N, C-alpha and C positions, 0 to 999 in steps of 0.2 A: 684520605682522611674520611671514615665513616658518617653516616648519620648520625647527628644527637640524637639518642636513645629519647623515649617520650617517657614523662612522669607517670607512674604506673599509681591508681588510686581504686581503692572500693568502695562500695555503699551501702548504708544499714539503713534500710527503709526503701521507700521510693519503687515498689513494685507494682504489680497491675492495679490500674484505678487510681494510682494515687498521680497527682499532679506537680508539685515540687521538685519529684526527682527527677523527672524528664526534662525540666527547666535545667537542672545542675548539670546533667549528661550534655544536653546542647550549649551551655556555657563552656562547661570543660573542652569541649571538643573543638571550639570554634577557632583558635589558632594554631592546632594540632600539638599541643604542649603535653595533654595529659590522655591516659590509655585507660577505660575502665576494664579492670581483670578480674573482678571479684564483687561478691556481694552477699549478704544476707536481707534480700529486699522483701522478705516478709515474714511472720513468727509464722506462716504455714509453710513446711519444706517444699510441700509441693509446689504452692504459688510461687516461692522463691525459684525453685529449679524452672518453672513456664515463664518466669522473667528471664533468667537470665538467656533460657533457651531464645526467647522472641527479640534478647539483644545481641545475639549472636555471640557470647559467652561461652568459654566451657563450663558443661553444667557441673565438673566436679567441682568448680569454686564457687558454685552458689551452696551457701552454707543453710544450714538447718535451723541456724540458731545464730546468735550475735556471740555469743561464747564459743563456737564452734569454728566463726569467722577470725577470730582472734587467733585461738590456736592453729587452726589450719594454716593461716600465711603465715605467724612465725614458725612454723615447722619448714617451710618453703627456703631455698637458698637465697640469698641477701638479693640476686639479681632478678629473681621472680615474683618474689613477694611486694605485694602492697606497699606504697610508701606513704601515702596518704589515707584517711578515711574520711569520704563526705557523709555526715550525719542528716538525714532528711524523715526523720520519724516524728511524731507527737511531742510535745514539748514534755513530759514526764519524763521522757529513756534521754534526753540531751544530756545530764548531767551523769546518769551512769555510765552512759557511753562512751562518753570525752573522756572521762576521768580512766576508764578501762583501758581504754584506745591507747591515750597519753601514755598512763604507767606501761604499756606492752611498746611502747617505744615508735609508735606510730605518730605522725603529723595528724591534726583534726579540723576540717572546715565543717562547722555547723549551721544548721539553720537556727533563727533567733525565734524567740527570745533564747538568751543564754542557756536558760535554766527556771525550777520552779521556783525558786526565791533566790534573794541574794547570797545568803548563805551558801547554797549550792554551787552560785557562781565562782564565789571564793574559793571554792574548794576545786573548781576546775582549773582556775587560774595558777593556784598552788600545785596541781599536779602538771600542768605544761611548765612551771618554772624549775621545779624538781626535776624534771626527763629532759630540759630543754629541748623541748620539741614544738612546735608552732602552733598556734590556737587561731584559727580566724572564724569569723562570724558573717552570716549571708546577708548584711544589710546592703542589699543591692543598688537600692538608689544612688547611695554614695561612691558608685561606678561611673554614672553617668558624667560625660566629659562637661557640660556647663553647669554641671555640681562642682566640678573641681576648678572652672573657669571662676564660678561664684564666690567660692572659698578665697581662691587667689585675692581677687579685688577686694574682697573684706580686710583680708590679713595685711593687704598693702594699704589700707587707708584709704583707697578712692573716695568712701563715704563718710569719711571723719568717723568720728565715735559713735558706736553703735547706740542705739537707742529703743527700737522695737523690732522684735522677731514676732512674725506671725505664719503658724504653719497647721494645715489641714490636710486631714486625709478622710475622703468620704466617699464611702460604699454604699451599695441599697442591696447589696443581694443576699442578706438575711433578715429583709422585713417581713417575710412569711417565717413560720415556723416549720423549716424545713429540717431544721433540727430533730424534729420529732417524727421526720415523715422520710427516713432513713439515707439521708443527704449525706455521704462517707465524709465529704471535708467540714460540713459543718456542725455534724455529731461532734466530734470529737474538740472540736474549738470552743464548744461549749459545756465541754464537761469539767468540772472542776478538777476531776482526780488526772486529766490528761493535759488541760491547757493551762492549769495553775490560777493564780489568783486573777487574772484578769482575762477576759474574753476579748472584745472590741479591742482593751486596751493592750494587752499584751501579742496578740497579732498584728494590730497597724500603730497602734498608736505607738510602741516602742521605735515603729520606721520612723516617725513623725518627729519625738523626741531625738533620735541618733541624728537625722539630718539638721534639724535647730541648732543642735550643740556643734556637728560636724562644720557646717558652713558659716556658722557665725564664729566661730573659734572662742564662745564665753562657755560658761557652765551656770547649770540652774544651780541658785543657791536652798530655793525654797518654793512651794506650790501650794495653789488653793483649787482643789478637785471636786467635779460632780460626775460623779460613774451613775450611769442610769439602765434600767432593763426596760427595755418598752413592750415586749413580747413576752404575753403571758406565760408564767412556767417554766422560761429561760432562767438558768440558775448562773449566769455570768452577765458583765456589763455589755450594751451591743451600742453604747452610745456615750461618750467620754470628753469631756472639756476640763480645761484647766486654765489659770492665770499662773504666770511663771514669772521670778524674780531672778535676775542673773546675776552675777559676779560683775561688779562694777557701774549697777546702777540701771542696766537695761531692763525693761519690760518687755513678758512676752504671753503671747495667747497660742492654746494648742486646743484643737478641734479634730477630733476622729468619730467617726460613726459607720455602723453596717448598716441604720436601719434608714439610709437617706435614699429612700426610694426613687428608682430611676437612674442615680448615680452610678459609675463603672468602678472606675480607681482614681480619684480625683484628690491625688497629692499635690500639693501646691505650698510653696515656701516663699513668704515675701520676708527682707529686710530692710531694714530702715536707719538710715546713719543722721549726722546732722547738715549733710549736702545732698544727700540723696539715697538713692535705694534701688534693690533689683525685685525682679519677680520671676520665679521658675514654675512651672507646670508639667508634670510627670506625664500628662496626656499629651504635651506637645513638647517634647525634651528637646527637642534641636532648637529651640529659641530661648535667649535670657533677655528679659526686658529691663533696660536701665533708667532710672527716671530723674530728675536733677532739678533743685530748686530754681536753678539761672539758665537753664538752655533746654533744649527741647530731648524729648526722650530718645533712646537709641536702642536699636535694635541689635542684639550680637546673634550670629547662627553658625551651628555646627559646621566646622570647617571652613567658615568665612575669615575676611581680615581680622585681624586685631586680635587674634587669639594667644594666650599665653605658648609658649612652645610644653609644658607639661600638659594642657588641655590637649592639644593637638596631637602630642604622643599616645591619648585615648581613644584616637579615630581612625577608622580602617578606610573610610572612604570618604572620596572629594567633596565639597559643600554639595548641596541638592540630591544628595543621596542619603535616605535618613537612616538612621540608626536608633536601636530602642532597646528595649527591656534585656534582652537578651545578650547584645554587645556589650552595656552595663555590667551585666551578671559575669561576662566574661572578661571584663578588666579585672574583676574581683580574683579567678582563677587564674589568669597571667600574673598577676603582683604575688598571688601567694606561692605558684609554681617557681617563680623567679628567686622569694626568698627560701624554696624547700632546696632547688639546685644551688645558693649561695651557701647553705648552711646554717642559715639563721635561726634565731631561737627565738626571736620574738619579730611583729612588723616592726618595718623602720618607722620612724617617729610621722605624725600627722605633718603633710606637708612635705615631706622627703620622698624621693622619686620609689616609687615601688610599693608606698603605703596599699593597707586595706584593713578593712574594720577586724578589731581582735577583743581580748579580754577587757582592753579599758572600755570599750565601746559597751560589751555586754554587762559590766558592773554597774556602770553609769546608767544602763536603759534597767535593770533590774531593781537599782534604789530608787528609780523613778516610779517602777510600778509600785511597790511597797509603799513609797512615801504617796502615792495617788489613792490607794486603797485604805490607807491608815487616816487618810485626811479626809474625804468622801465618809468614811464611817464615822466620823470624830465629829467632835464641835467646836476645835481647833480652826482658827481661820486661815493659818499656815501651818506648814509642816516643812521644815527641813530635811533635806536629803541626808544620808548616811553620809558623815563625814568621812572623807579619804577614799569613798567610792570610786573605782576607777584613777 
C-alpha cells in the first residue's frame, strides 16, 4: 500500500515581502498533509514568477493573475490541479477571490476579516453552499490547544453561569505614521479602499471578538463602541473599545489597540462565571490560569496532567516543549485538510472533532465590524448586531 498523497493547494498573494503568506506556508507544511503546487503570488507577473522560483515551485504554475490561476488549474487533470486555495491578500480581494474560487470548484481557506462588508460575507457563504465546497478562515488563535481547553471547561460548566467576558488585543506598531513612510504592511491596513470599514477594528479587533464568542460559547447581542484615530492624518481607526452585552445576560469589555507604544502582540482573554474564571494570554500560550472563589488558583500547562483528550490531540510535543503561533495555525490547516479528505461541505459543528473557523465566524465578525462603526459614528447608546448573522 503506497503512501497517502498530500493535499494540493495554491496561494493568492503571499509573494516577496509579504508576512502572512509565509506563515500560511509554514503552518500548512508542519504536519506533512499539504503541498503548495501553484500560485498567483503577486499582481506583478515577474514578481509572482520570482516568488515561485524562491519557493522551489514549477514556474509554469506561477500565474500572472488570479484569473489565470483559476483557469490554468481548472485545465489540469484532476490528480494534478490544486484542491484548495489559500487567500492571503489585502481585505478588498477576499470576497471576489473567494467567490470565484468556490464557484470554480476549489475549497478556500482565507485570511481574516472575511470581507469588506456583511453583504460580501453573505455572498461568500452563499457561494460555498451552492458549490458544496469548504470555506475556512484564519482565526489562528482559536487553534491554540489551551484555548480549546478553556472552551471545553466553560462549556461543561466548570465556572457556573458566565457573567463577564474581558478580551484585549494590544499592539504598538502603528504608534508612528509608518503607513505614510512606505511600510507595506501598514500602508494597506490604513487604506479604506483595501482594508474596509475598520483599521485596527478589522485587523485585530475581529480576532478578539471571535475568540471571546468562541471560548465563552455566547453570542453578543448588542454593543457600545468607541473608535479613535490617534495618529494625525490616518484614515482608519487605530484604537478601539467596546462594551458588550451577551445573550443570557453576561457582560463584556473588548479593547483593541495598535498605538499602545511598546506593546507587542498582547492578546488576552479572561472569562468569569459564578464560581470562578480563566485567564489566557497569547504571549504565554502554554499556560491557562484558573481562579476560584473557594480554593487556590490552578495553573494548567500544555501537555501537562488534567487536560481533556481533545486538547491533547492538538499538541505535538510533550509538556515543557513550548508550542506557539505556527503550531496553532497548523491545527487549523490540519482540521481543514481532514474535512477536505472526508468530502465535507462545511466545517464540523463547534465542539466536534476537527472543527475550524468558517463562514459562521466570518459572518459574526463582519456583523461586529459594521455594528461597531455604526455605533461609534452615531448617537445611539447601544447597537444590535445584525439578526441572524452567523
